Structures are given as C-alpha cells and as structure tokens.
N, C-alpha and C positions, 0 to 999 in steps of 0.2 A: 236399820235392822230389817232383815228379810221377813215378810209376813208368811205365816203358814198358809198353804193353799188347799182349799176345799173344792172338790169337783162335784158338780150337781148335774145329773143326767135325767131328763124327763123321758118317760117311755110310754108307749102304747102299742101292744102287739108287736114286740121287737124280739121275739124268741130266736130269730135267725142271726141277729146282730149283737145282742147285748152280752152274751157269754164271751165271744172273742174280744170285745172291747174291754170288758172288765179284766180279762187276763192280760191284755196289752197294757192297761194302766197300772196294774200291779207290778208288772215287769219294769215299767218306766219309773217306779218309785213314788206312786201317788201317796200322799199323806192321809187324805180322807176322801172317800167316795160315798156319795149318797144318791141312790136311785129313787126317783119318785114316779111310781107307776100309776097310770090312769085307769085302773081296774081292767087290765088287759084280759081278753078272752082266750089267750094262748098261754104258753108256759113261761112267759117273761118273768113273773114274780118268783116262780119256782127256781128258775135259773139263777136269779140274783141271790136268793137265799142260800142256794147250794154253794155259791161263790164266797159266802161269808161277808157279803157287802150289806151295809145298812139299807133297808128298804122302807119306804113310806108308801102308803096306798091311799088314793083319793079319786074322786070323779075326774074324768079326763078334761083337762084344759092346760095346755103346755105352760102358759104364763103363770097360772096359779100353782102348778106343780113346781116350777122353778123357784117361785117365791117361797113355797113351803120348804123346799130343800135348803134354800139359803138360810131360812130361820133356824132350821135344825142343825146346821153346820157349826163348826167351831173355829174355822180358819179366819185369819185376818184379811184374806183375799179369796175371791170366788172365781171359778172357771166353769162356764156352762158349756156342756157338750151334747151333741146329738149322738144317737146310738150308732149311726153308720159312718163314723169317722175313725181315723187312726192318726196319732200324733207323730210328727217327725222326730228323729233322734234329738234328744236334748231339749224338747219343747218345754217341759215343766221347769227345767233349770233356767231356760231363757225367760220364762214368765217371772220367775222369782227374781232373776237378775234385773229385769226391767223395773220391777216394783221396789228395788233398792233405791231407785231415784225417787226422792220424796215428791217430786213434781209430777210424776207419772200417776195418773188416776186409774188407768186401765188400758185396754187395747185388744188386739186379736192376732191371729196367726195367718199365714199365707195359704189360702185355699189352693189345693191342687186336686182337680176332679179326676177320678179314676176313669179308665176306659182306653186311654191312648189313642182316641180318635179325634176327628174334627170338633165334635161337640164338646169333648172334654177340654180341648185346647181353647175353644171359643169361650166357654164359661169361665175357665181359669183366667184368661186374659181380661175379660170384662170385670171380674171381681178384683183383680189386682189394681186396675186403674181407678175404679170408683171408691175403693176403701180409703184412698188418700183424701177423698172429699167427705169422709165420715159416713159413707153409705156402705153398710155391711149388715150381715144377718147372722143368725144363731149358728149356722153351719161353719162359721169361721173361727169358732172357739173364743167367744167373747169372755174377757176377764176384767175384773175391776176390784177395787178395795171394798171391803165390807161396809165401812163407814159411809162411803159414797153411795153404795147400792141402797143402804137404808135411808139415807137422806133424800134420795131420788124417789123413794117409795116403791122400788122394785119395778117389775114388769106390770104394765097395765093389763087388766083381765080381758084381753081381746082374743078372739079365736084365730086371728091371723095378723101378721105384721107387728106383733108385740115385740119381736126382736129388733126389727128395723126402727121402731119408735124409740125403744130404749137406747139403741145405738146413737140416735140423733141427740138424745139428751146427754149421753155420755160424751159425745163429741164436743158439746158446749160447756162441759164441766171442767175441762182442764187438758193437760198434755196427755196424748195417747201414744202408746208404743205399738207401732205396726211391725210386728216381728217378721223376719224373713224365714223363720222355721216353718216348714210346711205342715198343714193339716190336710190329710187325704180324705176326700169325701166320695162316697159311693155315687156311681152313675145311675142308680136304680130309677130315679125319677124319669129321666128322658129315655132310659132303656124300656121302661114300662109304658110311658105315655107318648114317646116320640119327640124328637128334637124340636120340630116346628111347633107342635102343640105346646110343649113346655115353654119355649121362648115366648110364644104368643100369650100364654096365660100369665107369665111373669110381667110382661110389659103392660098387659091389660090391667092387671090388679094394681100395679104401681101407678099407672096413669089415672085410673079411677079414684085411687086413694088421694092423689094429688088434687083431684077435682072435688074432693070432699065426701066421697061415698063412705059410709060407715063400715068399719071392719066386719061387722056381723053380716052385712050383705055381701061383702067381698069374699067371705069364707065360702059362699056357695059356688064360687068359681074354682076353688082349689080342691083338687081330687087327691085323696090319700093314696099312697103308693105301697102301703104295707099289705 
C-alpha cells in the first residue's frame, strides 16, 4: 500500500522563495504541505497564509521546525524540503512508488544545482557520488516513513548538520531509494559567498565535525545567505 506523503518545509526569511515553491508543489499534486516558520522578519508567513497552506510558527531552529512539522502532519511518509528547491517532473510519484517496496525505509532525490556553470556542475557531481555512501543533506529532499522517523527520534536539535546526522542514522536503518529524479537547488550560496569560500567552509565544517567539534561551535562558521 502506498503511504500518503506529507511535505514539511522549514523557513526563515524566505519571502523570495516560498511562494513559487508552494505554487510548484500544488501543481505537482502535493497531498499535504506544512510550512514551519522560524518567526521570520519578512513576509514569509504572510505569503504562506495567502497560499492557503498550513503554517506553524516557532523560534528559529531548523531541526526543531522540521520535527514540529512532522508531528503536525498526517501522512504515512514525510518529505523534507528547503525553500530554494524545485522538484523534477514526477518526483512525488517516484517517492510514493519507491515506498511501495516495504523494504525501503527512505531515500532522497538527485541534486542538480542551478547556474549552469562550473560550480554547479562541481557540486552536482560531488553530491551524486557521495550520496551512494549515505552522505547527503537536507537540500536533496530527504524522505522516510513516519514510523521510522518517530522511532529514530527525528532530527537532533542542532544548529547545523542536523540533516547530515539524520541521514547517517537513516542509512543504517534499512534500504534507501536513491532516486534519479532531479531536485533543482538554487545556486544562491556560492553566488553570494563565492565558490572557493563556500567549498572551503563546507570542507572545514565537515572536517571539524569528524574531529569531534560540537555543532554549536561549528554553526559560527556557517553564514546565512537569506
């Protein structure tokens, strides 16, 4: 039996991105969408309300926002999306189809970074290779069964790398479906911060995390792009 799919979107100051994403998901046939806003200072909440989408509001912490959205949802499966993404054609059907296999506990989509330049191709290639080893992040459209999400305790309340840590636990929990359907991700991070600075920051944070530095200290190295 195919589980119903609930989409959870954490937001913070995403007035430029959230409206087009909600319209895109409605056109794609989303069954349930829940936006959990971290008390944005811009028009994010207003835009969500005007779209007729369910809105939750709470202090900003992406991990806790996603956990709250999951608790409030009704679907048997959960899909977590960032605001700056667009799903490839048939993505929701592909996720539902993958979950028809009772052995599949979750998975993600194939990241394609926008921009059409060297940086986009570089980041796209890196993510395609490392996700086969269970290394992926929230911008890849992580999905999983609700029962498993609850048994894992959801995302840890970290200010950074909460998606990576959850992905590692998901990887160890059972069979994952790495779908070939693309999820297109905005190039805004390296467009705003620069390619070299972005790559250096990512490698530095990942390396220091591997050496045991706490996420709360690592968060100081990560600059918001909104």
